[in-house]
C-alpha positions in Angstrom: 6.6 -3.7 -8.1 4.1 -6.3 -7.1 2.6 -6.3 -3.6 1.0 -9.6 -2.6 0.5 -9.1 1.1 -2.7 -8.0 2.7 -3.1 -4.4 3.8 -1.4 -4.0 7.2 -4.0 -2.0 9.0 -2.5 -2.5 12.5 0.1 -0.2 13.8 2.8 -1.4 16.2 3.9 0.3 19.3 7.3 1.3 17.9 7.8 4.9 17.0 11.2 4.6 15.2 9.7 3.6 11.8 12.4 1.0 11.1 9.7 -1.4 9.7 8.4 1.0 7.1 12.0 1.7 5.9 12.7 -2.1 5.6 9.4 -2.4 3.6 10.5 0.4 1.3 13.8 -1.2 0.7 12.2 -4.5 -0.1 9.6 -3.0 -2.5 12.3 -0.9 -4.2 14.0 -4.2 -5.0 10.7 -5.8 -6.2 10.9 -8.5 -3.6 7.9 -10.3 -2.1 7.8 -11.2 1.6 8.2 -14.9 0.5 11.3 -14.1 -1.5 12.8 -12.2 1.5 11.8 -15.1 3.8 13.8 -17.5 1.5 16.8 -15.2 1.6 16.8 -14.7 5.3 15.5 -18.0 6.7 12.9 -16.0 8.6 9.2 -16.6 8.3 6.9 -14.5 6.1 4.7 -13.7 9.0 7.6 -12.6 11.2 8.9 -10.3 8.4 5.4 -8.8 7.9 5.2 -8.0 11.6 8.7 -6.4 11.5 7.7 -4.2 8.6 4.6 -3.1 10.5 6.6 -2.5 13.7 4.7 -5.2 15.5 7.9 -7.1 16.2 11.2 -5.5 17.0 14.1 -7.5 15.6 17.3 -8.1 17.4 20.3 -6.3 15.9 21.6 -9.7 14.5 18.2 -10.3 12.9 18.1 -6.8 11.6 21.6 -7.3 10.0 20.3 -10.5 8.4 17.4 -8.7 6.8 19.5 -5.7 5.7 22.1 -7.9 4.1 19.4 -9.9 2.3 18.1 -6.6 1.0 21.6 -5.6 -0.2 21.8 -2.4 1.9 23.5 -1.4 5.1 22.4 -0.6 8.6 23.9 2.9 8.3 21.8 3.6 5.2 18.7 2.3 7.0 19.3 4.4 10.1 20.0 7.4 8.0 16.6 6.9 6.4 15.0 6.6 9.8 16.7 9.7 11.1 15.7 11.7 8.1 12.2 12.2 9.4 9.0 12.7 7.5 9.1 13.8 3.9 7.1 17.0 3.4 7.3 17.2 -0.4 7.1 14.2 -2.7 8.1 14.9 -6.3 6.4 12.9 -9.1 9.6 10.8 -9.6 9.6 9.8 -5.9 6.1 8.2 -6.1 5.8 4.5 -5.6 3.7 2.5 -8.1 2.2 -0.8 -6.8 0.0 -3.6 -8.0 -1.6 -6.4 -6.0 -1.0 -10.0 -7.0 -4.1 -11.6 -8.4 -5.6 -8.2 -9.3 -5.0 -7.5 -13.0 -5.3 -4.0 -14.5 -5.3 -2.0 -11.3 -2.4 0.2 -10.4 -1.9 2.2 -7.1 0.5 5.1 -7.2 1.4 6.2 -3.6 1.5 10.0 -3.6 3.0 10.2 -0.1 5.0 7.0 0.2 7.3 8.0 3.1 5.1 10.3 5.1 4.8 7.9 8.1 1.4 9.3 9.1 -2.0 7.9 9.4 -3.4 9.1 6.1 -2.4 7.5 2.8 -3.0 9.3 -0.6 -2.9 7.4 -3.8 -3.7 7.7 -7.5 -5.9 4.7 -8.5 -6.0 3.7 -12.1 -8.3 0.9 -13.2 -8.0 -0.4 -16.8 -11.1 -1.0 -18.9 -12.9 -4.1 -17.7 -10.6 -4.4 -14.6 -12.1 -5.1 -11.2 -11.2 -5.4 -7.5 -12.8 -8.8 -7.6 -16.3 -10.3 -7.6 -16.4 -10.5 -3.8 -16.5 -7.3 -1.7 -13.7 -6.7 0.8 -13.6 -4.7 4.0 -11.0 -3.6 6.5 -10.6 -1.1 9.3 -10.5 2.6 8.6 -12.1 5.2 6.3 -11.9 5.9 2.6 -12.5 8.9 0.3 -12.2 8.8 -3.4 -12.6 11.5 -6.1 -13.0 10.5 -9.8 -10.7 12.4 -12.2 -11.5 10.7 -15.5 -13.3 7.7 -16.9 -16.1 6.0 -15.0 -16.2 3.4 -12.3 -19.0 1.1 -11.0 -18.6 1.1 -7.2 -20.6 -1.0 -4.8 -20.7 0.0 -1.1 -22.7 -2.3 1.2 -24.3 -3.8 -1.9 -25.5 -0.5 -3.2 -24.3 0.3 -6.8 -23.0 3.8 -7.7 -21.7 4.9 -11.1 -18.9 7.3 -10.5 -18.3 10.0 -13.1 -15.5 12.7 -13.2 -15.9 15.0 -10.2 -17.9 12.5 -8.1 -16.7 11.7 -4.6 -17.4 8.7 -2.4 -16.6 8.4 1.3 -17.4 5.5 3.6 -16.1 3.4 6.5 -13.7 0.8 5.1 -15.4 -1.8 7.3 -18.4 -1.5 4.9 -18.1 -4.2 2.2 -17.0 -2.6 -1.1 -15.8 -3.4 -4.6 -15.4 -1.8 -8.0 -15.3 -2.4 -11.7 -14.5 -0.3 -14.7 -17.3 -0.7 -17.3 -15.9 1.8 -19.7 -13.5 1.8 -22.6 -10.9 4.1 -21.1 -9.0 3.8 -17.8 -10.7 5.1 -14.7 -8.5 7.4 -12.7 -9.2 8.5 -9.1 -7.4 10.2 -6.2 -8.0 8.0 -3.2 -7.3 8.6 0.5 -7.5 6.1 3.3 -6.7 5.7 6.9 -4.9 3.8 8.2 -2.5 3.2 5.2 -3.0 -0.1 3.3 0.5 -0.2 1.8 
């Protein structure tokens, strides 16, 4: 699946979690927000806000979105009522890539937890990078290298990460990475609030 939207960061006031279930349904179908907007006639920004529980759709709008996703309201509400998943099996993980970022794969280890902490497996192919320009956002990050090596810049300071090394920093600090090696760099990454 390809994710081309920016990390959400903001949390809405709603507690029912409908938005995250709509997002899961969309990602399972490999749809972008633009494609869903075309199918529903709703704007991309509105749909993004619905998925982040910033906007609460009317029941008619919700039906429009659900029908465009090829699912039903009863399935959606069953998912909402199911509560938080305590255990995620390997085949239940969600693998994502970001549009415009080649060779970088994020595997969400707790895709339906609904909490404030997101865990992922980050795999960076040889030569792949997060981009030449550092990025920043709200929250905190912690990463542990499992294999390979990764050049990581935090606030302009270069660090060469080797297996077993751990980095932690406020996400608001500009950061970027690059794999200088000949094998994939694999890390376990945690961040709060969730980016996906």
